Backbone as a chain_set.jsonl record, in Angstrom:
{"seq": "XXXXXXXXXXXXXXXXXXXXXXXXXXXXXXXXXXXXXXXXXXXXXXXXXXXXXXXXXXXXXXXXXXXXXXXXXXXXXXXXXXXXXXXXXXXXXXXXXXXXXXXXXXXXXXXXXXXXXXXXXXXXXXXXXXXXXXXXXXXXXXXXXXXXXXXXXXXXXXXXXXXXXXXXXXXXXXXXX", "coords": {"N": [[-25.965, -7.128, 0.242], [-23.6, -8.027, 1.599], [-21.833, -6.891, -0.163], [-22.256, -4.184, 0.317], [-21.267, -3.937, 2.915], [-18.531, -4.522, 2.491], [-17.937, -2.387, 0.804], [-18.365, -0.164, 2.491], [-16.452, -0.724, 4.465], [-14.135, -0.59, 2.886], [-14.166, 2.118, 2.169], [-13.827, 3.36, 4.666], [-11.33, 2.337, 5.475], [-9.833, 3.384, 3.392], [-10.123, 6.143, 3.907], [-8.771, 6.277, 6.358], [-6.172, 5.459, 5.568], [-5.513, 7.561, 3.811], [-5.609, 9.755, 5.567], [-3.553, 9.073, 7.368], [-1.394, 9.067, 5.577], [-1.418, 11.75, 4.835], [-0.799, 12.966, 7.304], [1.768, 11.883, 7.711], [3.06, 13.038, 5.519], [2.916, 15.76, 6.196], [4.447, 15.74, 8.51], [6.966, 14.908, 7.531], [7.587, 17.014, 5.733], [7.397, 19.232, 7.488], [9.346, 18.597, 9.462], [11.633, 18.488, 7.863], [11.758, 21.138, 6.972], [12.111, 22.415, 9.43], [14.592, 21.285, 10.095], [16.279, 22.392, 8.112], [16.006, 25.154, 8.682], [16.916, 25.186, 11.352], [19.585, 24.349, 11.058], [20.814, 26.067, 9.081], [19.933, 28.663, 9.521], [19.777, 29.163, 12.314], [21.999, 27.816, 13.192], [22.004, 25.483, 14.646], [22.575, 22.096, 15.583], [20.74, 19.381, 15.462], [20.47, 16.409, 16.942], [19.387, 13.341, 15.669], [17.185, 14.18, 14.219], [17.08, 13.637, 11.464], [16.655, 10.94, 11.61], [14.038, 10.754, 12.545], [12.741, 11.903, 10.368], [13.317, 9.982, 8.443], [11.885, 7.82, 9.507], [9.152, 8.703, 9.375], [9.111, 9.139, 6.652], [9.417, 6.546, 5.583], [6.978, 5.423, 6.397], [5.279, 7.091, 4.954], [5.946, 6.426, 2.267], [5.197, 3.712, 2.149], [2.48, 3.83, 2.855], [1.594, 5.328, 0.703], [2.026, 3.472, -1.346], [0.106, 1.593, -0.634], [-2.253, 3.091, -0.941], [-2.177, 3.586, -3.688], [-2.369, 0.951, -4.566], [-4.896, 0.332, -3.633], [-6.463, 1.892, -5.318], [-5.97, 0.593, -7.623], [-3.792, 1.415, -9.172], [-1.118, 1.033, -8.98], [1.336, -0.303, -10.247], [0.948, -0.126, -13.43], [0.691, -1.684, -16.435], [-0.711, -1.493, -19.334], [-0.787, -2.299, -21.993], [-1.431, -4.776, -23.286], [-4.014, -5.15, -22.316], [-5.359, -2.993, -23.484], [-5.471, -3.82, -26.093], [-7.337, -5.796, -26.146], [-10.66, -6.398, -26.963], [-12.985, -7.751, -26.32], [-15.222, -8.08, -23.645], [-15.344, -10.191, -21.768], [-12.871, -11.488, -22.19], [-11.214, -9.403, -21.374], [-11.795, -9.385, -18.652], [-10.813, -11.914, -17.994], [-8.118, -11.511, -18.506], [-7.62, -9.562, -16.587], [-8.079, -11.097, -14.306], [-5.975, -12.95, -14.481], [-3.731, -11.246, -14.303], [-4.226, -10.211, -11.753], [-4.047, -12.536, -10.227], [-1.332, -13.229, -10.568], [-0.183, -10.956, -9.418], [-1.164, -11.245, -6.808], [0.155, -13.593, -5.949], [2.82, -12.713, -6.036], [2.641, -10.68, -4.141], [2.104, -12.205, -1.853], [4.571, -13.464, -1.571], [6.043, -11.178, -1.001], [4.883, -10.567, 1.483], [5.834, -12.711, 3.024], [8.615, -12.211, 2.951], [8.666, -9.659, 4.172], [7.615, -10.295, 6.663], [9.604, -12.014, 7.654], [11.737, -10.209, 7.801], [10.738, -8.348, 9.679], [10.304, -10.029, 11.892], [12.916, -10.834, 12.394], [13.966, -8.338, 13.059], [12.604, -7.861, 15.43], [13.487, -9.95, 16.999], [16.233, -9.543, 17.19], [16.747, -6.802, 18.33], [17.414, -3.565, 17.107], [18.443, -0.155, 17.113], [18.186, 3.311, 16.151], [21.096, 5.436, 16.043], [21.037, 8.104, 17.059], [18.504, 8.929, 18.286], [17.585, 6.585, 19.279], [15.492, 5.154, 18.105], [13.546, 2.336, 17.63], [14.295, -0.008, 15.08], [12.328, -1.641, 14.115], [10.061, -0.139, 13.844], [10.008, 1.451, 11.346], [10.175, -0.828, 9.743], [7.791, -2.089, 10.228], [6.032, -0.641, 8.692], [6.569, -1.593, 6.157], [5.662, -4.186, 6.4], [2.925, -3.72, 6.815], [2.267, -2.577, 4.323], [2.788, -4.768, 2.678], [0.901, -6.709, 3.515], [-1.478, -5.26, 3.13], [-1.392, -4.674, 0.325], [-1.537, -7.274, -0.598], [-4.121, -7.968, 0.214], [-5.609, -6.155, -1.343], [-4.926, -7.045, -3.909], [-6.039, -9.563, -3.844], [-8.715, -8.811, -3.608], [-9.053, -7.629, -6.151], [-8.679, -9.875, -7.751], [-10.859, -11.506, -6.947], [-12.99, -9.855, -7.738], [-12.611, -9.83, -10.522], [-12.936, -12.556, -11.152], [-15.566, -12.921, -10.281], [-16.805, -11.187, -12.066], [-16.298, -12.563, -14.457], [-17.794, -14.897, -14.048], [-20.377, -13.804, -13.827], [-20.626, -12.615, -16.352], [-20.602, -14.781, -17.981], [-22.944, -16.083, -17.319], [-24.899, -14.449, -18.164], [-25.937, -12.679, -16.418], [-26.332, -9.565, -14.589], [-23.633, -7.368, -15.127], [-20.818, -6.605, -13.113], [-19.919, -3.376, -12.056], [-16.919, -1.364, -12.161], [-15.243, -1.445, -9.127], [-17.37, -2.454, -7.676], [-18.544, -5.024, -5.453]], "CA": [[-25.72, -6.824, 1.642], [-22.171, -8.182, 1.88], [-21.156, -5.891, -0.988], [-22.359, -2.889, 1.0], [-20.34, -3.997, 4.06], [-17.176, -4.377, 1.961], [-17.816, -1.036, 0.283], [-18.211, 0.723, 3.646], [-15.143, -1.016, 5.051], [-13.117, -0.047, 1.98], [-14.185, 3.591, 2.286], [-13.242, 3.734, 5.962], [-9.893, 2.048, 5.42], [-9.275, 4.388, 2.482], [-10.035, 7.417, 4.622], [-7.71, 6.129, 7.35], [-4.901, 5.458, 4.848], [-5.237, 8.911, 3.311], [-5.333, 10.618, 6.718], [-2.215, 8.727, 7.858], [-0.429, 9.542, 4.578], [-1.379, 13.214, 4.962], [-0.044, 13.292, 8.525], [3.173, 11.558, 7.45], [3.563, 14.074, 4.612], [3.095, 16.996, 6.949], [5.574, 15.562, 9.42], [8.211, 14.902, 6.753], [7.836, 18.385, 5.254], [7.638, 20.104, 8.641], [10.639, 18.286, 10.079], [12.69, 18.906, 6.932], [11.825, 22.596, 7.041], [12.72, 22.727, 10.715], [16.006, 20.906, 10.016], [16.986, 23.399, 7.309], [16.038, 26.404, 9.456], [17.767, 25.009, 12.523], [20.985, 24.241, 10.663], [21.371, 27.149, 8.289], [19.536, 29.979, 10.028], [20.127, 29.3, 13.723], [23.275, 27.17, 13.461], [21.827, 24.377, 15.573], [22.691, 20.731, 15.069], [19.801, 18.604, 16.264], [20.756, 14.985, 16.78], [18.249, 12.436, 15.534], [16.088, 14.706, 13.415], [17.033, 12.874, 10.211], [16.084, 9.625, 11.92], [12.582, 10.935, 12.578], [12.31, 12.124, 8.987], [13.377, 8.659, 7.8], [10.781, 7.019, 10.031], [7.891, 9.15, 8.77], [9.246, 8.94, 5.208], [9.11, 5.144, 5.28], [5.525, 5.24, 6.514], [4.664, 7.795, 3.826], [6.142, 5.639, 1.05], [4.409, 2.479, 2.201], [1.067, 4.207, 2.793], [1.36, 5.71, -0.694], [1.914, 2.231, -2.117], [-1.202, 1.005, -0.311], [-3.298, 3.914, -1.558], [-2.13, 3.304, -5.128], [-2.885, -0.41, -4.746], [-6.342, 0.404, -3.4], [-7.083, 2.458, -6.52], [-5.522, -0.233, -8.738], [-2.936, 2.28, -9.98], [0.251, 0.917, -8.485], [2.205, -0.473, -11.411], [0.004, -0.499, -14.457], [1.136, -1.828, -17.815], [-1.996, -1.86, -19.923], [-0.68, -2.47, -23.442], [-2.208, -5.951, -23.707], [-5.421, -4.911, -21.981], [-5.931, -2.074, -24.461], [-5.641, -4.538, -27.356], [-8.462, -6.733, -26.005], [-11.938, -5.687, -27.097], [-14.046, -8.552, -25.715], [-15.333, -7.809, -22.204], [-15.013, -11.415, -21.012], [-11.416, -11.667, -22.275], [-10.609, -8.386, -20.504], [-11.931, -9.871, -17.28], [-9.873, -13.028, -17.832], [-6.793, -10.891, -18.419], [-7.536, -8.929, -15.27], [-7.962, -12.169, -13.314], [-4.613, -13.482, -14.567], [-2.825, -10.231, -13.733], [-4.485, -10.151, -10.309], [-3.505, -13.756, -9.632], [0.135, -13.078, -10.529], [0.096, -9.923, -8.415], [-1.439, -11.815, -5.493], [1.248, -14.515, -5.613], [4.003, -11.891, -5.751], [2.394, -10.004, -2.861], [2.294, -13.184, -0.776], [6.024, -13.568, -1.419], [6.421, -9.937, -0.326], [4.464, -10.711, 2.884], [6.775, -13.63, 3.678], [9.884, -11.499, 3.148], [8.471, -8.591, 5.157], [7.455, -10.94, 7.966], [10.923, -12.488, 8.098], [12.516, -9.037, 8.174], [10.191, -7.795, 10.915], [10.579, -10.995, 12.964], [14.354, -10.725, 12.701], [14.147, -7.061, 13.738], [12.088, -7.967, 16.795], [14.313, -10.913, 17.721], [17.529, -8.895, 17.405], [16.371, -5.386, 18.242], [18.399, -2.527, 16.857], [17.834, 1.169, 17.15], [18.975, 4.353, 15.5], [22.111, 5.917, 16.985], [20.774, 9.405, 17.67], [17.324, 8.982, 19.158], [17.267, 5.255, 19.78], [14.219, 4.684, 17.553], [13.66, 0.926, 17.223], [14.213, -0.164, 13.627], [11.126, -2.361, 13.72], [8.989, 0.816, 13.525], [9.876, 1.603, 9.889], [9.957, -2.142, 9.144], [6.358, -2.392, 10.356], [5.337, -0.034, 7.555], [6.737, -2.508, 5.029], [4.752, -5.311, 6.648], [1.569, -3.227, 6.559], [2.103, -2.447, 2.878], [2.756, -6.113, 2.09], [-0.403, -7.322, 3.821], [-2.517, -4.471, 2.473], [-1.359, -4.904, -1.119], [-2.039, -8.635, -0.818], [-5.582, -7.92, 0.338], [-6.163, -5.468, -2.504], [-4.786, -7.886, -5.1], [-7.061, -10.602, -3.695], [-9.982, -8.149, -3.959], [-9.106, -7.495, -7.609], [-8.854, -11.226, -8.302], [-12.244, -11.93, -6.705], [-13.871, -9.047, -8.588], [-12.47, -10.291, -11.904], [-13.561, -13.88, -11.258], [-17.008, -12.696, -10.17], [-17.22, -10.61, -13.344], [-16.288, -13.632, -15.463], [-18.941, -15.767, -13.769], [-21.603, -13.082, -14.162], [-20.719, -12.373, -17.795], [-20.899, -16.064, -18.617], [-24.313, -16.518, -17.034], [-25.831, -13.473, -18.708], [-26.451, -11.839, -15.332], [-25.857, -8.18, -14.562], [-22.19, -7.267, -14.979], [-20.402, -5.726, -12.036], [-19.177, -2.199, -12.441], [-15.622, -1.215, -11.506], [-15.336, -1.075, -7.722], [-18.446, -3.168, -7.003], [-18.13, -6.303, -4.882]], "C": [[-24.23, -6.9, 1.969], [-21.378, -7.168, 1.077], [-21.157, -4.527, -0.326], [-21.397, -2.832, 2.192], [-18.91, -3.806, 3.584], [-16.928, -2.969, 1.438], [-17.585, -0.04, 1.423], [-16.851, 0.523, 4.313], [-14.013, -0.437, 4.203], [-13.04, 1.473, 2.084], [-13.534, 4.047, 3.584], [-11.745, 3.475, 5.992], [-9.199, 3.055, 4.512], [-9.104, 5.735, 3.154], [-8.887, 7.38, 5.631], [-6.322, 6.161, 6.695], [-4.534, 6.864, 4.374], [-4.941, 9.889, 4.442], [-3.929, 10.356, 7.264], [-1.143, 9.199, 6.882], [-0.303, 11.065, 4.64], [-0.564, 13.632, 6.185], [1.448, 12.998, 8.334], [3.8, 12.601, 6.535], [3.851, 15.363, 5.359], [4.294, 16.898, 7.899], [6.906, 15.561, 8.678], [8.559, 16.314, 6.304], [8.168, 19.312, 6.416], [8.989, 19.86, 9.295], [11.804, 18.665, 9.174], [12.863, 20.423, 6.952], [12.491, 23.035, 8.341], [14.213, 22.41, 10.709], [16.807, 21.949, 9.251], [17.092, 24.714, 8.076], [16.992, 26.295, 10.644], [19.239, 25.022, 12.131], [21.534, 25.52, 10.056], [20.971, 28.544, 8.756], [20.021, 30.166, 11.46], [21.45, 28.648, 14.087], [23.187, 26.032, 14.463], [22.067, 23.05, 14.857], [21.845, 19.841, 15.975], [20.007, 17.124, 15.958], [19.445, 14.205, 16.667], [17.119, 12.942, 14.668], [15.965, 13.968, 12.077], [16.446, 11.479, 10.429], [14.555, 9.697, 11.963], [12.031, 11.125, 11.166], [12.299, 10.802, 8.229], [12.205, 7.792, 8.243], [9.461, 7.41, 9.36], [7.922, 9.011, 7.248], [8.926, 7.51, 4.804], [7.608, 4.887, 5.352], [4.806, 5.923, 5.356], [4.78, 6.983, 2.544], [5.24, 4.406, 1.043], [2.907, 2.762, 2.189], [0.688, 4.636, 1.379], [1.213, 4.494, -1.585], [0.561, 1.571, -1.87], [-2.346, 1.779, -0.961], [-3.338, 3.663, -3.061], [-2.688, 1.914, -5.418], [-4.402, -0.428, -4.565], [-7.075, 0.916, -4.637], [-6.696, 1.696, -7.789], [-4.672, 0.575, -9.721], [-1.472, 2.111, -9.641], [1.26, 0.793, -9.601], [1.321, -1.001, -12.53], [0.698, -0.522, -15.819], [-0.081, -2.361, -18.558], [-1.952, -2.05, -21.428], [-1.547, -3.629, -23.922], [-3.697, -5.707, -23.456], [-6.087, -3.984, -22.988], [-6.175, -2.737, -25.812], [-6.846, -5.481, -27.336], [-9.768, -5.954, -26.067], [-13.093, -6.442, -26.424], [-14.046, -8.375, -24.191], [-14.921, -9.016, -21.366], [-13.51, -11.694, -21.035], [-10.677, -10.635, -21.423], [-10.663, -8.819, -19.044], [-10.978, -11.035, -17.002], [-8.439, -12.512, -17.707], [-6.595, -10.26, -17.045], [-7.38, -9.976, -14.173], [-6.548, -12.743, -13.311], [-3.604, -12.514, -13.955], [-2.994, -10.159, -12.223], [-3.941, -11.38, -9.595], [-1.98, -13.673, -9.513], [0.524, -12.061, -9.466], [-0.105, -10.469, -7.009], [-0.317, -12.754, -5.054], [2.517, -13.733, -5.26], [3.842, -11.172, -4.418], [2.538, -10.959, -1.686], [3.78, -13.417, -0.516], [6.557, -12.348, -0.666], [6.042, -9.992, 1.157], [5.44, -11.603, 3.639], [8.102, -12.924, 3.945], [9.766, -10.406, 4.211], [8.328, -9.173, 6.561], [8.809, -11.397, 8.51], [11.803, -11.315, 8.535], [12.039, -8.469, 9.513], [10.456, -8.727, 12.088], [12.043, -10.947, 13.373], [14.628, -9.435, 13.471], [13.64, -7.075, 15.171], [12.934, -8.919, 17.637], [15.675, -10.309, 18.087], [17.323, -7.388, 17.306], [17.584, -4.468, 18.044], [17.682, -1.199, 16.903], [18.762, 2.166, 16.471], [19.942, 4.953, 16.511], [21.747, 7.207, 17.708], [19.658, 9.407, 18.69], [16.939, 7.625, 19.725], [15.917, 4.742, 19.304], [14.391, 3.227, 17.139], [13.451, 0.779, 15.713], [12.987, -0.956, 13.183], [9.982, -1.402, 13.402], [8.907, 1.109, 12.022], [9.658, 0.26, 9.185], [8.487, -2.543, 9.216], [5.564, -1.771, 9.207], [5.438, -0.916, 6.32], [5.797, -3.696, 5.177], [3.305, -4.901, 6.37], [1.308, -3.118, 5.061], [1.999, -3.818, 2.213], [1.396, -6.771, 2.311], [-1.524, -6.579, 3.095], [-2.556, -4.681, 0.973], [-1.83, -6.311, -1.459], [-3.562, -8.653, -0.758], [-6.215, -7.246, -0.878], [-6.019, -6.294, -3.78], [-5.773, -9.055, -5.04], [-8.438, -10.043, -4.041], [-10.126, -8.05, -5.473], [-9.325, -8.845, -8.28], [-10.303, -11.687, -8.139], [-13.228, -11.145, -7.561], [-13.812, -9.508, -10.034], [-13.147, -11.643, -12.097], [-15.082, -13.757, -11.177], [-17.554, -12.11, -11.467], [-17.272, -11.641, -14.448], [-17.511, -14.531, -15.287], [-20.241, -15.079, -14.18], [-21.729, -12.847, -15.663], [-21.038, -13.658, -18.539], [-22.327, -16.504, -18.417], [-25.356, -15.545, -17.576], [-26.431, -12.576, -17.644], [-25.872, -10.43, -15.45], [-24.352, -8.162, -14.333], [-21.853, -6.275, -13.883], [-19.647, -4.543, -12.605], [-17.863, -2.169, -11.681], [-15.835, -0.757, -10.072], [-16.474, -1.75, -6.986], [-17.931, -4.509, -6.502], [-19.226, -7.313, -5.041]], "O": [[-23.662, -5.969, 2.538], [-20.375, -6.638, 1.554], [-20.17, -3.795, -0.4], [-20.784, -1.795, 2.446], [-18.151, -3.038, 4.175], [-15.839, -2.42, 1.607], [-16.714, 0.825, 1.329], [-16.183, 1.49, 4.68], [-13.056, 0.132, 4.729], [-11.947, 2.04, 2.086], [-12.774, 5.015, 3.595], [-10.978, 4.304, 6.483], [-8.105, 3.527, 4.823], [-8.075, 6.393, 2.999], [-8.123, 8.338, 5.744], [-5.408, 6.811, 7.203], [-3.392, 7.3, 4.516], [-4.095, 10.77, 4.283], [-3.199, 11.294, 7.584], [-0.092, 9.68, 7.306], [0.796, 11.604, 4.512], [0.261, 14.542, 6.107], [2.294, 13.788, 8.754], [4.943, 13.006, 6.746], [4.9, 15.981, 5.176], [5.051, 17.855, 8.064], [7.876, 16.154, 9.15], [9.693, 16.761, 6.473], [9.117, 20.092, 6.337], [9.696, 20.806, 9.643], [12.845, 19.112, 9.655], [13.987, 20.926, 6.949], [13.339, 23.928, 8.341], [15.013, 23.172, 11.251], [17.888, 22.348, 9.685], [18.161, 25.323, 8.111], [17.779, 27.205, 10.905], [20.053, 25.647, 12.811], [22.59, 26.004, 10.462], [21.635, 29.518, 8.402], [20.605, 31.197, 11.792], [21.978, 28.891, 15.172], [24.192, 25.657, 15.065], [21.788, 22.915, 13.666], [22.209, 19.587, 17.124], [19.746, 16.662, 14.848], [18.523, 14.388, 17.463], [16.174, 12.199, 14.402], [14.853, 13.707, 11.616], [15.816, 10.915, 9.534], [13.87, 8.799, 11.472], [10.986, 10.575, 10.817], [11.376, 10.531, 7.461], [11.601, 7.102, 7.421], [8.743, 6.555, 8.842], [6.885, 8.79, 6.623], [8.246, 7.279, 3.804], [7.036, 4.224, 4.486], [3.827, 5.39, 4.835], [3.803, 6.863, 1.805], [4.598, 4.104, 0.036], [2.142, 2.014, 1.579], [-0.412, 4.341, 0.912], [0.372, 4.478, -2.483], [-0.057, 1.05, -2.798], [-3.295, 1.184, -1.471], [-4.417, 3.541, -3.642], [-3.398, 1.722, -6.405], [-5.105, -1.14, -5.282], [-8.162, 0.443, -4.969], [-7.05, 2.104, -8.895], [-4.811, 0.441, -10.937], [-0.658, 2.968, -9.986], [1.988, 1.75, -9.862], [0.99, -2.186, -12.565], [1.221, 0.49, -16.286], [-0.438, -3.532, -18.429], [-2.992, -1.97, -22.082], [-2.317, -3.473, -24.87], [-4.534, -6.027, -24.3], [-7.26, -4.167, -23.313], [-7.0, -2.262, -26.593], [-7.319, -5.911, -28.388], [-9.967, -4.986, -25.333], [-14.072, -5.825, -26.006], [-13.01, -8.502, -23.538], [-14.224, -8.867, -20.363], [-12.937, -12.09, -20.02], [-9.646, -10.94, -20.824], [-9.701, -8.644, -18.296], [-10.406, -11.133, -15.916], [-7.652, -13.014, -16.905], [-5.543, -10.406, -16.424], [-6.633, -9.768, -13.217], [-5.985, -12.994, -12.245], [-2.732, -12.916, -13.185], [-2.008, -10.057, -11.492], [-3.43, -11.275, -8.48], [-1.414, -14.011, -8.473], [1.461, -12.287, -8.7], [0.693, -10.189, -6.115], [0.111, -12.707, -3.901], [3.204, -14.062, -4.293], [4.798, -11.065, -3.65], [3.041, -10.569, -0.632], [4.197, -13.553, 0.635], [7.419, -12.476, 0.203], [6.799, -9.513, 2.002], [5.831, -11.289, 4.763], [8.651, -13.027, 5.042], [10.655, -10.247, 5.048], [8.85, -8.62, 7.529], [9.118, -11.189, 9.683], [12.529, -11.415, 9.524], [12.854, -8.147, 10.379], [10.801, -8.262, 13.174], [12.368, -11.012, 14.558], [15.418, -9.425, 14.415], [14.182, -6.382, 16.031], [13.083, -8.722, 18.844], [16.193, -10.549, 19.178], [17.688, -6.772, 16.305], [18.609, -4.587, 18.714], [16.462, -1.129, 16.751], [19.944, 1.904, 16.249], [19.649, 4.98, 17.706], [22.119, 7.381, 18.868], [19.846, 9.838, 19.828], [16.049, 7.539, 20.572], [15.261, 3.978, 20.013], [15.299, 2.914, 16.369], [12.536, 1.375, 15.145], [12.64, -0.945, 12.002], [9.018, -1.804, 12.751], [7.815, 1.022, 11.461], [9.019, 0.217, 8.133], [7.999, -3.265, 8.347], [4.54, -2.315, 8.796], [4.501, -0.982, 5.524], [5.206, -4.157, 4.2], [2.549, -5.656, 5.758], [0.248, -3.522, 4.582], [1.207, -4.002, 1.288], [0.815, -7.327, 1.379], [-2.413, -7.201, 2.514], [-3.632, -4.85, 0.399], [-2.455, -6.52, -2.499], [-4.213, -9.285, -1.59], [-7.236, -7.709, -1.385], [-6.895, -6.251, -4.643], [-6.287, -9.486, -6.073], [-9.238, -10.716, -4.691], [-11.188, -8.348, -6.02], [-10.066, -8.948, -9.258], [-10.904, -12.199, -9.084], [-14.201, -11.712, -8.059], [-14.84, -9.574, -10.707], [-13.849, -11.855, -13.086], [-15.8, -14.42, -11.925], [-18.635, -12.488, -11.917], [-18.173, -11.614, -15.287], [-18.179, -14.882, -16.259], [-21.104, -15.695, -14.807], [-22.839, -12.878, -16.194], [-21.667, -13.634, -19.597], [-22.877, -17.223, -19.252], [-26.557, -15.79, -17.461], [-27.336, -11.793, -17.931], [-25.033, -10.155, -16.307], [-23.847, -8.855, -13.45], [-22.507, -5.242, -13.735], [-18.837, -4.688, -13.521], [-17.704, -2.862, -10.676], [-16.539, 0.224, -9.835], [-16.549, -1.635, -5.763], [-16.987, -5.065, -7.064], [-19.074, -8.46, -4.623]]}, "num_chains": 1, "name": "protein.A"}
């Protein structure tokens, strides 16, 4: 029952992340195309357009990191994992990697929080359009929290797999909770 709730929640969050990344992609590409046309075809100089592109670009990068983390494809070095043939040892390796990733992500959350808090305490904005700098910084905070949640999910799945493999119970498939 709880597994089904987490599965449904993961699917909805995944859909939302992919929709937001798609919109950010379209905005970055569309604004860049408009910038090139405006400058080189019409001779216009539009103040602040690069700032908007930077804003949507930051959100695109951070959403992409979250999507990769969701699919467990962010930074994968699988040399050691490929050398392990025992299923239980693979799960232990995955648990160790997930634990290290989770600790690093928590450090990333602390740094992102401090940056965002500083940005809110001493507000700055872009020179052209006056976009508050905490808007792109918020994307970093979202990525930090999201990647932490996904690394915790991976850790819990690996530990659950270890427990189930040790008790002779049904082994969880990849992506099951």
